[in-house]
Structures are given as C-alpha cells and as structure tokens.
N, C-alpha and C positions, 0 to 999 in steps of 0.2 A: 473314778478319778478323771473327770473330764476337764479339759482346758477351755471349754466353750465359755465365752464371755457371758457375764450376767445379762448385759444389755446387748442383744443380738442386732446386727445391722438389718435394715429392712429392705434394702435394694440390692439387686444382683451385682452392680458395679462395686459396691463396698465389699460384698462377699468375695468376689473375684480378686479384688486388691488384697484382702486379708489372706487368701489362699496363696497368692504370689509372694507375699511377704513371708509367710510360713515356709513355703518351698525354698526361698532364698536362705532363710535361717537354717533349715534342714540341710541344705547343701553345704553351708559353712561348717556345720557340725560334722558332716560326713568327711569333708576335707581335713578337718582337724583330726578326726579319728584315723584317717589314712596316714597322716603325718606322724602321729604317735605310734602307730603300728610299725612304720618304717624305722623310727628311732628305737623302738623295742627290739625289732628284728636285728638291727645293726649292733645294739648293745649286747644281745644274746650271742652273737656270732664272733665277737672280738676274742682273739686269743685261741681260736679253735683250729687254726691252720695246721693241718697235718695230724691232728689229734685222733682222727678216725681212719688214718691212712690204710687203705686197702681192706677195710672192714666191709663185710656185706651190709647192705642198707639197714636191715632189721637190727643188727648188732650196734651199728652206729646210732640209730634212733634211740635204742634203749640206753646206750652210754650217755647220749646227750640228755635224755630225760632224767636219768639218774643224777647226772651232774647238776641239772637245773633244780631238781627236787620238787617240780611242780609241772602240771600239764601245760602244753604250749599249743599254739595254732599250727596247722599244717604248714603255713607259709614260713613261720619261724623255724620249724623243724627242717624243712627243705633247705632253707638258707644255711642252717648250721651244719647239716650233713654234707652239703656241697663244700662249704668252707673247710670242714674237717678232713676232706679228701677221701671219703668212703669210695669203695669200688662200685661204680655205677655204669649204666649203659650210656649210649650216645646221647639220649635225651634224659639228662640228669633229673630234672624236675619230675618227669613222668615216672622214672624208675623209683624214686622215693615215694611219690604219691601212690604208686601201685603197691609198694611194700606196706605203706600205711594202711591202705584199704584191705589188702590181703590179711594182714595181721590183726586188724580190728575184726574182720570177718571170722578169723580163726580164734578169736577171743584171747589173743596173745598181747593185744593192746586194747585200751578202752578209749572210746570217743564219746564225749558228752559236751553239750553246750558250746560246740565249735572248738573244743580243746581235745588234744590227744594226750594220754598218759599211760602209766603202767597199770596193769589190771589189779594189782593189790592196793592201789591208792583208793582211799575212801571217796565217795561221791562229793563230799563237801569240798574237796580240793578242786573240783571241776566247776565250782560256782564262780562266776565273774565277780570281781571285787571293785 
C-alpha cells in the first residue's frame, strides 16, 4: 500500500518540496492526535475526584479500568488515578507509572498496543479503533 505518486518527480528540488509538504501534513496530524488525546484524557477523568481516595495505586488502576470497561493509555490512567485521589508518593506520575510497569511485569495487568487493561480482557479489546 504505497502512497508514491504514479508520476514521480524527476528533480531533487521537487522531491524535497514534496517531503516538506508531507512532513508539514504529518505534523498537523500529530498535533490533532495530541489534542484528541487531551480531550479523551479530560473526559475520562471528569467526576473521579475522591473516587480512589487513599487507595494504593494498583487498586485505583484496577478500579478505574473496571469503571471504564476498556483498556486505556498510561497517560489517561495516570491522570485518572491522580484525579481520584489515590495514595501516591511525592512524584505522583512516577508512582503510578511504576505501579503499571510492576503489575504488567507480574502479569496482574496486560499491556498491548499502547494500552493497559485487565489480564482477563481478550486481546481484541486492545485493538485500536
């Protein structure tokens, strides 16, 4: 599935211009993706204030994932667990990320395709849609 044009440019200046145009388009898509991620993260954490109050990180992560019913990115999970008031160390992001890594390593959580979920969830839930 190539996106190479049928009629290829014959000079380097045209090729460089095409590359610059494609890089600009790629950057626009990346920016949109980041904006959508932020919207998703904010939507996922609304109404969580105090929901995981004083829970250990792993328990809060599992409670959040159960509530969501689908795997989420580490960034979304971190934002949700912080918003929910879990019992965390001084560096909250690091505490949650460490808990995610540890529990994935212990096979208490599953990580696939950039998403983290519960181990009993089928692989098809981890496919991006």
